[in-house]
C-alpha positions in Angstrom: 0.0 0.0 0.0 1.4 3.4 -1.0 2.2 5.8 1.8 2.7 9.5 1.0 6.0 11.0 2.1 6.0 13.4 5.1 6.1 17.1 4.4 9.1 18.7 6.2 8.1 21.6 8.5 10.2 24.5 10.1 13.3 26.3 8.8 16.6 24.9 7.7 19.8 26.1 9.4 20.8 28.1 6.3 17.5 30.0 6.4 17.9 30.8 10.0 21.5 32.0 9.5 20.4 34.2 6.6 17.6 35.7 8.7 20.0 36.5 11.5 22.4 38.1 9.1 19.7 40.3 7.6 18.6 41.3 11.1 22.1 42.1 12.2 22.6 44.2 9.1 19.4 46.2 9.8 20.4 46.7 13.4 23.9 48.0 12.4 22.4 50.4 9.9 19.8 51.6 12.4 22.6 52.1 15.0 24.8 54.0 12.6 21.9 56.2 11.6 21.0 57.0 15.2 24.6 57.5 16.2 25.1 59.9 13.2 21.9 61.8 14.2 23.0 62.0 17.8 26.5 63.3 16.9 25.0 65.7 14.5 22.6 67.0 17.1 25.4 67.3 19.7 27.5 69.3 17.2 24.6 71.5 16.3 24.1 72.2 20.0 27.8 73.0 20.4 27.7 75.5 17.5 24.5 77.1 18.8 26.0 77.5 22.2 29.1 79.1 20.7 27.0 81.4 18.6 25.1 82.4 21.8 28.4 83.1 23.5 29.5 85.1 20.5 26.3 87.2 20.5 26.8 87.9 24.2 30.4 89.0 23.6 29.2 91.3 20.9 26.7 92.9 23.2 29.5 93.5 25.8 31.8 95.0 23.1 29.0 97.2 21.8 28.3 98.6 25.3 32.0 99.4 25.6 32.1 101.1 22.3 29.0 103.2 23.1 30.7 104.5 26.3 34.3 105.1 25.1 35.8 108.1 26.7 37.5 110.3 24.1 41.2 111.0 24.9 42.1 114.5 25.9 44.8 116.1 23.9 48.2 116.2 25.8 46.8 114.1 28.7 48.5 110.7 28.7 46.1 109.5 31.3 43.3 109.4 28.8 43.9 107.0 25.9 42.4 104.8 23.2 44.9 102.3 21.7 44.4 99.3 19.5 46.1 96.9 17.1 44.9 94.0 15.1 46.1 90.5 16.1 49.5 89.8 14.7 49.7 86.1 15.2 47.6 82.9 15.2 44.9 83.1 17.9 45.8 79.7 19.3 49.4 80.9 20.0 48.7 84.6 20.7 49.4 86.5 23.9 48.5 90.0 22.8 46.5 93.0 24.0 44.4 94.3 21.1 42.4 97.2 22.7 42.8 99.4 25.7 40.7 102.5 26.5 38.7 104.3 29.2 34.9 104.3 29.3 32.1 105.9 31.2 28.8 104.5 32.3 29.9 101.7 34.6 26.7 100.7 36.3 26.9 100.8 40.1 24.2 98.3 41.2 25.6 98.2 44.8 25.8 102.0 45.2 29.5 101.8 46.1 31.6 104.9 46.6 33.3 104.8 43.2 33.5 106.6 39.9 31.5 105.4 36.9 34.7 105.4 34.8 36.4 102.2 33.9 39.7 101.1 32.3 39.1 98.2 29.8 41.5 96.0 27.9 40.7 93.3 25.4 43.4 90.6 24.8 43.7 87.2 23.1 45.5 84.6 25.2 46.0 81.1 23.7 42.8 81.0 21.8 40.7 82.8 24.4 39.3 86.4 24.2 39.4 88.1 27.5 38.0 91.4 28.7 40.0 92.9 31.7 38.6 95.9 33.5 39.2 97.9 36.6 38.1 101.2 38.2 39.7 104.3 36.7 42.5 105.4 39.0 44.0 108.2 37.0 46.9 106.0 36.0 49.2 106.1 33.0 49.0 103.0 30.8 52.5 102.0 31.9 51.4 102.0 35.6 48.6 99.5 35.2 49.1 96.0 36.6 46.4 94.1 34.7 47.4 90.7 36.3 47.0 91.9 39.9 44.6 94.8 39.8 42.0 93.9 37.1 38.9 91.8 37.0 39.2 89.2 34.2 36.2 88.2 32.2 36.5 85.3 29.7 34.3 86.1 26.6 35.2 83.4 24.0 37.1 80.2 23.5 38.6 78.7 20.3 39.4 82.2 18.9 41.6 81.8 15.8 41.9 85.4 14.8 40.8 89.0 15.7 41.1 91.7 13.1 40.7 95.4 13.8 40.2 98.2 11.3 40.1 101.9 12.3 38.6 104.7 10.2 40.3 108.1 10.7 39.2 111.6 9.8 41.9 112.0 7.2 40.7 109.1 5.1 37.1 110.4 5.1 38.3 114.0 4.2 40.4 112.8 1.3 38.2 110.1 -0.2 34.7 111.1 0.8 31.9 108.6 1.1 33.8 106.0 -1.0 35.7 105.2 2.2 32.4 103.7 3.5 30.5 102.5 0.4 32.8 100.3 -1.6 32.6 96.5 -1.2 36.0 96.3 0.5 35.5 99.6 2.3 37.7 98.8 5.3 40.7 97.4 3.5 42.5 100.8 3.6 41.5 101.5 7.2 44.2 101.5 9.8 45.2 98.3 11.6 46.8 100.2 14.4 45.6 103.1 16.5 46.7 105.9 16.9 49.1 106.6 14.1 50.9 109.9 14.6 52.2 109.8 11.0 48.7 110.4 9.5 46.6 113.5 9.8 43.4 112.8 11.8 44.6 109.5 13.2 44.7 110.5 16.8 42.2 110.8 19.6 39.3 108.5 18.7 38.7 106.9 15.3 35.4 107.7 13.6 34.6 104.0 13.5 36.1 100.6 14.3 35.4 97.3 12.5 36.0 94.2 14.5 36.2 90.7 13.0 36.3 87.7 15.3 37.0 84.3 13.8 36.1 81.2 15.9 37.0 77.6 15.1 34.0 75.7 13.8 31.9 78.9 13.5 33.8 81.1 11.2 34.3 84.9 11.0 31.8 87.3 12.6 32.1 91.1 11.8 30.7 94.1 13.5 31.1 97.8 12.7 30.8 100.4 15.5 30.6 104.2 15.2 32.4 105.7 18.1 31.2 108.8 20.1 32.0 112.2 18.7 35.0 113.9 20.2 
């Protein structure tokens, strides 16, 4: 009597191994996608945090520029000096701006002047703002390390470029000194410059460019108070 053969049920070992391999590949691809998204999100948050710090630094710089105290002629105790960064920000140890300003808010009602001495410097990739009460000192008498308050503004600074507009350039070239595409290229990189007419006291304007690693250059133009 004929007996039908049995039908084999279940999966073969090869089918199971193929299914496991496919599952493993899907898991690896999903992990890589999630890891890439997570790293991208973390980097985005880092950049946004750096941009927020940069914006805060610009607000502080803008407040200083609004309240700059114009130097008095033949009075060395009043000054505004600046020079663009001359080396790589990561290796720099340079002071780039020093001046006196008014309008130092006195929240605690202390017995002090509203005048302040301010210095900006780049130290090994960091932008610092140092400040102290005005004590009628000459610049050479100031001990920034011992007497000043030190405020860290930015990290990973690769470059800081300064450009100063002087009255002589505006008088000789007119509005073109402000309107061309590269209008600040001929501005001074150092202030003051006694060899040029109109390049003493306060500049008419200052352009500041701060370059941060991973963020890029950020530029602001400030008109300074009339003398």
